[in-house]
PyMOL Python script that loads the backbone (N, CA, C, O; Angstrom):
from pymol import cmd

cmd.read_pdbstr("""\
ATOM      1  N   MET A   1     140.805  41.593  31.542  1.00  0.00           N
ATOM      2  CA  MET A   1     141.276  42.252  32.748  1.00  0.00           C
ATOM      3  C   MET A   1     141.423  43.759  32.527  1.00  0.00           C
ATOM      4  O   MET A   1     141.052  44.555  33.389  1.00  0.00           O
ATOM      5  N   LYS A   2     141.967  44.146  31.366  1.00  0.00           N
ATOM      6  CA  LYS A   2     142.131  45.558  31.050  1.00  0.00           C
ATOM      7  C   LYS A   2     140.769  46.255  30.961  1.00  0.00           C
ATOM      8  O   LYS A   2     140.615  47.412  31.350  1.00  0.00           O
ATOM      9  N   LEU A   3     139.792  45.516  30.437  1.00  0.00           N
ATOM     10  CA  LEU A   3     138.454  46.080  30.302  1.00  0.00           C
ATOM     11  C   LEU A   3     137.865  46.416  31.670  1.00  0.00           C
ATOM     12  O   LEU A   3     137.233  47.460  31.832  1.00  0.00           O
ATOM     13  N   ILE A   4     138.060  45.564  32.623  1.00  0.00           N
ATOM     14  CA  ILE A   4     137.535  45.795  33.977  1.00  0.00           C
ATOM     15  C   ILE A   4     138.207  47.012  34.605  1.00  0.00           C
ATOM     16  O   ILE A   4     137.546  47.809  35.270  1.00  0.00           O
ATOM     17  N   ILE A   5     139.499  47.160  34.403  1.00  0.00           N
ATOM     18  CA  ILE A   5     140.235  48.301  34.955  1.00  0.00           C
ATOM     19  C   ILE A   5     139.763  49.604  34.303  1.00  0.00           C
ATOM     20  O   ILE A   5     139.555  50.607  34.986  1.00  0.00           O
ATOM     21  N   VAL A   6     139.596  49.578  32.979  1.00  0.00           N
ATOM     22  CA  VAL A   6     139.125  50.758  32.261  1.00  0.00           C
ATOM     23  C   VAL A   6     137.716  51.123  32.720  1.00  0.00           C
ATOM     24  O   VAL A   6     137.422  52.301  32.928  1.00  0.00           O
ATOM     25  N   LEU A   7     136.851  50.143  32.877  1.00  0.00           N
ATOM     26  CA  LEU A   7     135.494  50.405  33.352  1.00  0.00           C
ATOM     27  C   LEU A   7     135.498  50.960  34.779  1.00  0.00           C
ATOM     28  O   LEU A   7     134.728  51.868  35.090  1.00  0.00           O
ATOM     29  N   ALA A   8     136.346  50.431  35.631  1.00  0.00           N
ATOM     30  CA  ALA A   8     136.435  50.919  37.008  1.00  0.00           C
ATOM     31  C   ALA A   8     136.924  52.368  37.044  1.00  0.00           C
ATOM     32  O   ALA A   8     136.388  53.186  37.790  1.00  0.00           O
ATOM     33  N   ILE A   9     137.932  52.682  36.245  1.00  0.00           N
ATOM     34  CA  ILE A   9     138.450  54.057  36.194  1.00  0.00           C
ATOM     35  C   ILE A   9     137.388  55.004  35.654  1.00  0.00           C
ATOM     36  O   ILE A   9     137.208  56.100  36.184  1.00  0.00           O
ATOM     37  N   SER A  10     136.682  54.591  34.603  1.00  0.00           N
ATOM     38  CA  SER A  10     135.648  55.457  34.043  1.00  0.00           C
ATOM     39  C   SER A  10     134.488  55.637  35.022  1.00  0.00           C
ATOM     40  O   SER A  10     133.893  56.714  35.084  1.00  0.00           O
ATOM     41  N   LEU A  11     134.166  54.609  35.776  1.00  0.00           N
ATOM     42  CA  LEU A  11     133.111  54.713  36.782  1.00  0.00           C
ATOM     43  C   LEU A  11     133.516  55.671  37.896  1.00  0.00           C
ATOM     44  O   LEU A  11     132.702  56.477  38.346  1.00  0.00           O
ATOM     45  N   VAL A  12     134.752  55.591  38.337  1.00  0.00           N
ATOM     46  CA  VAL A  12     135.248  56.496  39.378  1.00  0.00           C
ATOM     47  C   VAL A  12     135.247  57.933  38.872  1.00  0.00           C
ATOM     48  O   VAL A  12     134.860  58.846  39.601  1.00  0.00           O
ATOM     49  N   CYS A  13     135.677  58.141  37.631  1.00  0.00           N
ATOM     50  CA  CYS A  13     135.682  59.494  37.064  1.00  0.00           C
ATOM     51  C   CYS A  13     134.258  60.045  36.943  1.00  0.00           C
ATOM     52  O   CYS A  13     134.012  61.211  37.251  1.00  0.00           O
ATOM     53  N   ALA A  14     133.331  59.210  36.499  1.00  0.00           N
ATOM     54  CA  ALA A  14     131.934  59.647  36.365  1.00  0.00           C
ATOM     55  C   ALA A  14     131.354  60.006  37.731  1.00  0.00           C
ATOM     56  O   ALA A  14     130.642  61.002  37.857  1.00  0.00           O
ATOM     57  N   MET A  15     131.648  59.214  38.740  1.00  0.00           N
ATOM     58  CA  MET A  15     131.143  59.506  40.073  1.00  0.00           C
ATOM     59  C   MET A  15     131.741  60.798  40.624  1.00  0.00           C
ATOM     60  O   MET A  15     131.057  61.556  41.311  1.00  0.00           O
ATOM     61  N   ALA A  16     133.008  61.049  40.325  1.00  0.00           N
ATOM     62  CA  ALA A  16     133.655  62.279  40.780  1.00  0.00           C
ATOM     63  C   ALA A  16     133.034  63.495  40.098  1.00  0.00           C
ATOM     64  O   ALA A  16     132.822  64.522  40.742  1.00  0.00           O
ATOM     65  N   ILE A  17     132.742  63.389  38.808  1.00  0.00           N
ATOM     66  CA  ILE A  17     132.113  64.495  38.079  1.00  0.00           C
ATOM     67  C   ILE A  17     130.722  64.767  38.631  1.00  0.00           C
ATOM     68  O   ILE A  17     130.353  65.921  38.851  1.00  0.00           O
ATOM     69  N   ILE A  18     129.950  63.709  38.855  1.00  0.00           N
ATOM     70  CA  ILE A  18     128.597  63.871  39.392  1.00  0.00           C
ATOM     71  C   ILE A  18     128.651  64.481  40.789  1.00  0.00           C
ATOM     72  O   ILE A  18     127.845  65.355  41.108  1.00  0.00           O
ATOM     73  N   ALA A  19     129.577  64.041  41.619  1.00  0.00           N
ATOM     74  CA  ALA A  19     129.711  64.596  42.966  1.00  0.00           C
ATOM     75  C   ALA A  19     130.094  66.075  42.901  1.00  0.00           C
ATOM     76  O   ALA A  19     129.578  66.880  43.675  1.00  0.00           O
ATOM     77  N   GLY A  20     130.978  66.430  42.001  1.00  0.00           N
ATOM     78  CA  GLY A  20     131.364  67.833  41.841  1.00  0.00           C
ATOM     79  C   GLY A  20     130.202  68.705  41.404  1.00  0.00           C
ATOM     80  O   GLY A  20     130.037  69.822  41.896  1.00  0.00           O
ATOM     81  N   VAL A  21     129.401  68.200  40.485  1.00  0.00           N
ATOM     82  CA  VAL A  21     128.236  68.956  40.028  1.00  0.00           C
ATOM     83  C   VAL A  21     127.236  69.133  41.166  1.00  0.00           C
ATOM     84  O   VAL A  21     126.680  70.218  41.334  1.00  0.00           O
ATOM     85  N   LEU A  22     127.003  68.085  41.944  1.00  0.00           N
ATOM     86  CA  LEU A  22     126.053  68.181  43.053  1.00  0.00           C
ATOM     87  C   LEU A  22     126.539  69.137  44.136  1.00  0.00           C
ATOM     88  O   LEU A  22     125.750  69.917  44.671  1.00  0.00           O
ATOM     89  N   VAL A  23     127.814  69.087  44.462  1.00  0.00           N
ATOM     90  CA  VAL A  23     128.360  69.987  45.477  1.00  0.00           C
ATOM     91  C   VAL A  23     128.319  71.430  44.978  1.00  0.00           C
ATOM     92  O   VAL A  23     127.902  72.331  45.706  1.00  0.00           O
ATOM     93  N   GLY A  24     128.747  71.643  43.754  1.00  0.00           N
ATOM     94  CA  GLY A  24     128.707  72.996  43.185  1.00  0.00           C
ATOM     95  C   GLY A  24     127.287  73.524  43.090  1.00  0.00           C
ATOM     96  O   GLY A  24     127.040  74.696  43.375  1.00  0.00           O
ATOM     97  N   GLY A  25     126.355  72.675  42.694  1.00  0.00           N
ATOM     98  CA  GLY A  25     124.958  73.088  42.616  1.00  0.00           C
ATOM     99  C   GLY A  25     124.388  73.416  43.983  1.00  0.00           C
ATOM    100  O   GLY A  25     123.601  74.353  44.119  1.00  0.00           O
ATOM    101  N   GLY A  26     124.771  72.662  44.990  1.00  0.00           N
ATOM    102  CA  GLY A  26     124.310  72.946  46.351  1.00  0.00           C
ATOM    103  C   GLY A  26     124.833  74.270  46.863  1.00  0.00           C
ATOM    104  O   GLY A  26     124.105  75.022  47.510  1.00  0.00           O
ATOM    105  N   ILE A  27     126.089  74.559  46.577  1.00  0.00           N
ATOM    106  CA  ILE A  27     126.672  75.834  46.995  1.00  0.00           C
ATOM    107  C   ILE A  27     125.966  76.985  46.284  1.00  0.00           C
ATOM    108  O   ILE A  27     125.645  78.000  46.903  1.00  0.00           O
ATOM    109  N   TYR A  28     125.727  76.824  44.992  1.00  0.00           N
ATOM    110  CA  TYR A  28     125.045  77.866  44.217  1.00  0.00           C
ATOM    111  C   TYR A  28     123.622  78.064  44.723  1.00  0.00           C
ATOM    112  O   TYR A  28     123.150  79.198  44.817  1.00  0.00           O
ATOM    113  N   GLN A  29     122.936  76.976  45.049  1.00  0.00           N
ATOM    114  CA  GLN A  29     121.570  77.068  45.549  1.00  0.00           C
ATOM    115  C   GLN A  29     121.530  77.783  46.897  1.00  0.00           C
ATOM    116  O   GLN A  29     120.623  78.579  47.141  1.00  0.00           O
ATOM    117  N   SER A  30     122.490  77.518  47.772  1.00  0.00           N
ATOM    118  CA  SER A  30     122.511  78.195  49.065  1.00  0.00           C
ATOM    119  C   SER A  30     122.801  79.685  48.896  1.00  0.00           C
ATOM    120  O   SER A  30     122.256  80.506  49.634  1.00  0.00           O
ATOM    121  N   MET A  31     123.652  80.042  47.932  1.00  0.00           N
ATOM    122  CA  MET A  31     123.914  81.453  47.663  1.00  0.00           C
ATOM    123  C   MET A  31     122.651  82.147  47.165  1.00  0.00           C
ATOM    124  O   MET A  31     122.347  83.261  47.589  1.00  0.00           O
ATOM    125  N   LEU A  32     121.913  81.490  46.265  1.00  0.00           N
ATOM    126  CA  LEU A  32     120.676  82.069  45.762  1.00  0.00           C
ATOM    127  C   LEU A  32     119.649  82.228  46.872  1.00  0.00           C
ATOM    128  O   LEU A  32     118.930  83.226  46.912  1.00  0.00           O
ATOM    129  N   PHE A  33     119.573  81.248  47.781  1.00  0.00           N
ATOM    130  CA  PHE A  33     118.622  81.322  48.875  1.00  0.00           C
ATOM    131  C   PHE A  33     118.961  82.469  49.820  1.00  0.00           C
ATOM    132  O   PHE A  33     118.066  83.182  50.273  1.00  0.00           O
ATOM    133  N   GLU A  34     120.248  82.654  50.120  1.00  0.00           N
ATOM    134  CA  GLU A  34     120.652  83.762  50.978  1.00  0.00           C
ATOM    135  C   GLU A  34     120.311  85.099  50.333  1.00  0.00           C
ATOM    136  O   GLU A  34     119.844  86.014  51.011  1.00  0.00           O
ATOM    137  N   GLU A  35     120.542  85.219  49.031  1.00  0.00           N
ATOM    138  CA  GLU A  35     120.205  86.450  48.318  1.00  0.00           C
ATOM    139  C   GLU A  35     118.690  86.683  48.335  1.00  0.00           C
ATOM    140  O   GLU A  35     118.236  87.817  48.487  1.00  0.00           O
ATOM    141  N   TYR A  36     117.916  85.612  48.180  1.00  0.00           N
ATOM    142  CA  TYR A  36     116.462  85.715  48.228  1.00  0.00           C
ATOM    143  C   TYR A  36     115.999  86.191  49.599  1.00  0.00           C
ATOM    144  O   TYR A  36     115.114  87.041  49.690  1.00  0.00           O
ATOM    145  N   MET A  37     116.584  85.657  50.661  1.00  0.00           N
ATOM    146  CA  MET A  37     116.194  86.062  52.008  1.00  0.00           C
ATOM    147  C   MET A  37     116.555  87.527  52.266  1.00  0.00           C
ATOM    148  O   MET A  37     115.790  88.239  52.917  1.00  0.00           O
ATOM    149  N   GLU A  38     117.701  87.986  51.771  1.00  0.00           N
ATOM    150  CA  GLU A  38     118.074  89.390  51.915  1.00  0.00           C
ATOM    151  C   GLU A  38     117.096  90.281  51.162  1.00  0.00           C
ATOM    152  O   GLU A  38     116.685  91.321  51.676  1.00  0.00           O
ATOM    153  N   ASP A  39     116.719  89.885  49.950  1.00  0.00           N
ATOM    154  CA  ASP A  39     115.752  90.663  49.179  1.00  0.00           C
ATOM    155  C   ASP A  39     114.396  90.678  49.866  1.00  0.00           C
ATOM    156  O   ASP A  39     113.697  91.691  49.843  1.00  0.00           O
ATOM    157  N   LEU A  40     114.022  89.567  50.474  1.00  0.00           N
ATOM    158  CA  LEU A  40     112.743  89.489  51.176  1.00  0.00           C
ATOM    159  C   LEU A  40     112.736  90.418  52.383  1.00  0.00           C
ATOM    160  O   LEU A  40     111.732  91.078  52.650  1.00  0.00           O
ATOM    161  N   GLU A  41     113.847  90.477  53.113  1.00  0.00           N
ATOM    162  CA  GLU A  41     113.937  91.375  54.262  1.00  0.00           C
ATOM    163  C   GLU A  41     113.932  92.827  53.810  1.00  0.00           C
ATOM    164  O   GLU A  41     113.340  93.678  54.475  1.00  0.00           O
ATOM    165  N   ASP A  42     114.581  93.124  52.687  1.00  0.00           N
ATOM    166  CA  ASP A  42     114.605  94.500  52.179  1.00  0.00           C
ATOM    167  C   ASP A  42     113.235  94.923  51.669  1.00  0.00           C
ATOM    168  O   ASP A  42     112.876  96.096  51.778  1.00  0.00           O
ATOM    169  N   SER A  43     112.469  94.002  51.118  1.00  0.00           N
ATOM    170  CA  SER A  43     111.176  94.357  50.554  1.00  0.00           C
ATOM    171  C   SER A  43     110.149  94.641  51.645  1.00  0.00           C
ATOM    172  O   SER A  43     109.118  95.252  51.361  1.00  0.00           O
ATOM    173  N   GLU A  44     110.398  94.215  52.888  1.00  0.00           N
ATOM    174  CA  GLU A  44     109.473  94.495  53.978  1.00  0.00           C
ATOM    175  C   GLU A  44     109.539  95.961  54.399  1.00  0.00           C
ATOM    176  O   GLU A  44     108.604  96.472  55.017  1.00  0.00           O
ATOM    177  N   LYS A  45     110.618  96.627  54.074  1.00  0.00           N
ATOM    178  CA  LYS A  45     110.736  98.044  54.379  1.00  0.00           C
ATOM    179  C   LYS A  45     109.890  98.826  53.366  1.00  0.00           C
ATOM    180  O   LYS A  45     109.961  98.551  52.168  1.00  0.00           O
ATOM    181  N   PRO A  46     109.101  99.784  53.825  1.00  0.00           N
ATOM    182  CA  PRO A  46     108.263 100.526  52.867  1.00  0.00           C
ATOM    183  C   PRO A  46     109.112 101.382  51.942  1.00  0.00           C
ATOM    184  O   PRO A  46     110.044 102.062  52.373  1.00  0.00           O
ATOM    185  N   GLU A  47     108.770 101.332  50.670  1.00  0.00           N
ATOM    186  CA  GLU A  47     109.471 102.128  49.677  1.00  0.00           C
ATOM    187  C   GLU A  47     108.562 103.278  49.269  1.00  0.00           C
ATOM    188  O   GLU A  47     107.342 103.115  49.243  1.00  0.00           O
ATOM    189  N   PRO A  48     109.124 104.421  48.953  1.00  0.00           N
ATOM    190  CA  PRO A  48     108.270 105.521  48.496  1.00  0.00           C
ATOM    191  C   PRO A  48     107.594 105.154  47.166  1.00  0.00           C
ATOM    192  O   PRO A  48     108.187 104.496  46.311  1.00  0.00           O
ATOM    193  N   LEU A  49     106.355 105.592  47.018  1.00  0.00           N
ATOM    194  CA  LEU A  49     105.611 105.247  45.811  1.00  0.00           C
ATOM    195  C   LEU A  49     106.125 105.992  44.597  1.00  0.00           C
ATOM    196  O   LEU A  49     106.121 105.445  43.494  1.00  0.00           O
ATOM    197  N   THR A  50     106.564 107.219  44.771  1.00  0.00           N
ATOM    198  CA  THR A  50     107.069 107.993  43.641  1.00  0.00           C
ATOM    199  C   THR A  50     108.494 108.437  43.932  1.00  0.00           C
ATOM    200  O   THR A  50     108.905 108.583  45.083  1.00  0.00           O
ATOM    201  N   ASP A  51     109.214 108.642  42.873  1.00  0.00           N
ATOM    202  CA  ASP A  51     110.576 109.140  42.993  1.00  0.00           C
ATOM    203  C   ASP A  51     110.525 110.660  42.939  1.00  0.00           C
ATOM    204  O   ASP A  51     109.895 111.228  42.047  1.00  0.00           O
ATOM    205  N   SER A  52     111.169 111.309  43.868  1.00  0.00           N
ATOM    206  CA  SER A  52     111.102 112.766  43.933  1.00  0.00           C
ATOM    207  C   SER A  52     111.832 113.433  42.777  1.00  0.00           C
ATOM    208  O   SER A  52     111.669 114.635  42.568  1.00  0.00           O
ATOM    209  N   ASN A  53     112.624 112.693  42.028  1.00  0.00           N
ATOM    210  CA  ASN A  53     113.356 113.278  40.908  1.00  0.00           C
ATOM    211  C   ASN A  53     112.475 113.476  39.685  1.00  0.00           C
ATOM    212  O   ASN A  53     112.819 114.250  38.792  1.00  0.00           O
ATOM    213  N   PHE A  54     111.333 112.779  39.634  1.00  0.00           N
ATOM    214  CA  PHE A  54     110.450 112.876  38.477  1.00  0.00           C
ATOM    215  C   PHE A  54     109.189 113.650  38.854  1.00  0.00           C
ATOM    216  O   PHE A  54     108.672 113.489  39.960  1.00  0.00           O
ATOM    217  N   PRO A  55     108.698 114.475  37.957  1.00  0.00           N
ATOM    218  CA  PRO A  55     107.457 115.193  38.259  1.00  0.00           C
ATOM    219  C   PRO A  55     106.264 114.247  38.167  1.00  0.00           C
ATOM    220  O   PRO A  55     106.298 113.254  37.440  1.00  0.00           O
ATOM    221  N   GLU A  56     105.203 114.572  38.919  1.00  0.00           N
ATOM    222  CA  GLU A  56     103.988 113.769  38.853  1.00  0.00           C
ATOM    223  C   GLU A  56     103.214 114.135  37.600  1.00  0.00           C
ATOM    224  O   GLU A  56     103.133 115.303  37.220  1.00  0.00           O
ATOM    225  N   ILE A  57     102.645 113.120  36.966  1.00  0.00           N
ATOM    226  CA  ILE A  57     101.858 113.323  35.753  1.00  0.00           C
ATOM    227  C   ILE A  57     100.422 112.949  36.060  1.00  0.00           C
ATOM    228  O   ILE A  57     100.151 111.837  36.514  1.00  0.00           O
ATOM    229  N   ASP A  58      99.511 113.855  35.818  1.00  0.00           N
ATOM    230  CA  ASP A  58      98.105 113.571  36.032  1.00  0.00           C
ATOM    231  C   ASP A  58      97.541 112.976  34.751  1.00  0.00           C
ATOM    232  O   ASP A  58      97.437 113.662  33.734  1.00  0.00           O
ATOM    233  N   VAL A  59      97.179 111.704  34.802  1.00  0.00           N
ATOM    234  CA  VAL A  59      96.726 111.004  33.597  1.00  0.00           C
ATOM    235  C   VAL A  59      95.293 111.395  33.253  1.00  0.00           C
ATOM    236  O   VAL A  59      94.966 111.591  32.082  1.00  0.00           O
ATOM    237  N   LEU A  60      94.442 111.509  34.262  1.00  0.00           N
ATOM    238  CA  LEU A  60      93.052 111.861  34.017  1.00  0.00           C
ATOM    239  C   LEU A  60      92.891 113.382  34.012  1.00  0.00           C
ATOM    240  O   LEU A  60      93.420 114.051  34.899  1.00  0.00           O
ATOM    241  N   PRO A  61      92.166 113.951  33.024  1.00  0.00           N
ATOM    242  CA  PRO A  61      92.000 115.413  32.966  1.00  0.00           C
ATOM    243  C   PRO A  61      91.051 115.925  34.026  1.00  0.00           C
ATOM    244  O   PRO A  61      90.808 117.129  34.107  1.00  0.00           O
TER     245      PRO A  61
END
""", "prot")
cmd.dss("prot")
cmd.show_as("cartoon", "prot")
cmd.util.cbc("prot")
cmd.orient("prot")
C-alpha cells in the first residue's frame, strides 16, 4: 500500500515538473517570437550602407 502511495506522489510530482517546463518553454518561445518579429520589422527599414563616423577606404588602386 505504501508503495502505491509513493508511486502516485512521485508520478504527480513528475507531471508537475513536466508541466512547468512546458509552460515555461512556451512563454520563452513566445518571447523569442515577438523579438524576432520586432527585428524583422526593423530590418525592413533601409539602413545606411556606411557609417559617417568612419572614413571610406578605397580598396582597389
